[in-house]
C-alpha positions in Angstrom: 18.7 30.1 -53.6 17.5 26.7 -53.8 15.5 24.1 -51.5 16.4 20.4 -52.3 13.9 17.4 -50.9 14.7 14.4 -50.6 12.0 11.7 -49.1 13.1 7.7 -48.6 9.8 6.2 -47.7 8.6 8.4 -44.5 11.8 10.8 -43.6 12.6 13.5 -45.8 15.1 15.9 -45.5 15.2 19.3 -46.9 18.6 21.7 -47.4 18.4 25.3 -48.4 21.1 27.4 -48.9 22.8 29.3 -52.4 24.0 26.6 -55.4 26.5 27.2 -58.1 25.5 25.4 -62.0 28.3 23.7 -63.0 27.8 22.7 -66.0 28.5 23.0 -70.6 27.4 26.8 -70.7 28.4 27.2 -67.2 31.7 26.3 -66.1 33.9 28.4 -63.7 38.0 28.8 -64.0 39.8 25.2 -63.3 37.2 23.3 -64.8 37.3 22.3 -68.8 34.8 19.7 -70.8 36.9 16.7 -69.2 36.4 17.9 -66.1 33.4 18.5 -66.6 32.6 14.8 -67.8 34.0 13.4 -65.2 32.1 15.6 -62.5 28.7 14.4 -64.0 29.9 10.4 -63.7 31.0 11.1 -60.1 27.2 12.3 -59.4 25.8 9.9 -60.8 27.5 7.9 -59.1 27.5 8.9 -55.7 23.5 9.3 -55.8 22.8 5.6 -58.3 26.6 3.6 -57.8 27.7 2.4 -61.7 26.3 2.6 -65.1 26.3 0.2 -67.6 27.7 2.4 -70.6 29.4 5.4 -69.1 30.1 6.6 -72.8 26.9 6.1 -73.4 26.1 8.7 -70.2 28.4 10.9 -71.3 27.1 11.0 -74.8 23.7 11.8 -73.0 24.6 14.2 -70.6 26.6 16.3 -73.5 23.6 16.3 -75.9 21.5 17.0 -73.3 23.1 19.4 -71.8 23.4 18.5 -67.9 24.6 20.0 -65.4 26.3 19.3 -61.6 24.0 21.3 -59.1 26.1 22.0 -55.6 24.6 23.9 -52.8 26.3 25.3 -49.8 23.6 23.9 -46.7 22.5 27.3 -44.4 19.1 25.7 -43.5 18.4 21.6 -42.8 14.9 20.3 -42.1 13.6 16.9 -42.1 11.4 14.5 -39.6 14.9 12.8 -38.2 
């Protein structure tokens, strides 16, 4: 169970629910190292746009053992 809070200026949202980690030490069936590399790129692009050097990005993500966190929302709050 995790809660993630996101704020932009004076607007905020929070999402609470069970989470799955997908990373080099937590690969589910059907996800190999190449699929993880592409998944981490997709998460980055969804959150930030593009990267100047995706080869460098891939290397840093692998060296640091970065993971993707997927939350199944059970509760969403915010000041809409």
